[in-house]
C-alpha positions, 0 to 999 in steps of 0.5 A: 887253259892259257899257255904263253910263248915268247915273241921277238919283233923289230918292226920288219920281221918277227919270230916266236920260240914255239913254247906252250908255257903253262904259267905267265910267271915262268914265261916272263922269267924265261924272257928276262933270262934271255935278255940277260944272257942273250941268245941268237934271237936277242942278237937278231932282234937287237933294238926290237921288242921281246914279248910274252903272248898268251894263247889268245894272242894278247901281249901280256908283257914286253920289254925293249931289246937293247941295241948291240954296241 
């Protein structure tokens, strides 16, 4: 069974949350929620990309992280 994690990247560095979420829908919902509400990763990776990656290493969803004003 696949699991899903949330990754952050800005072309220079990357991090992931370490989640093993069981559904793609939940992972995407969490990532979109992080974009709306912000968190330290969103701040650190402003101008980069937030992605949902499955346990096989495939990126299944991504969105740009807006730059800070």
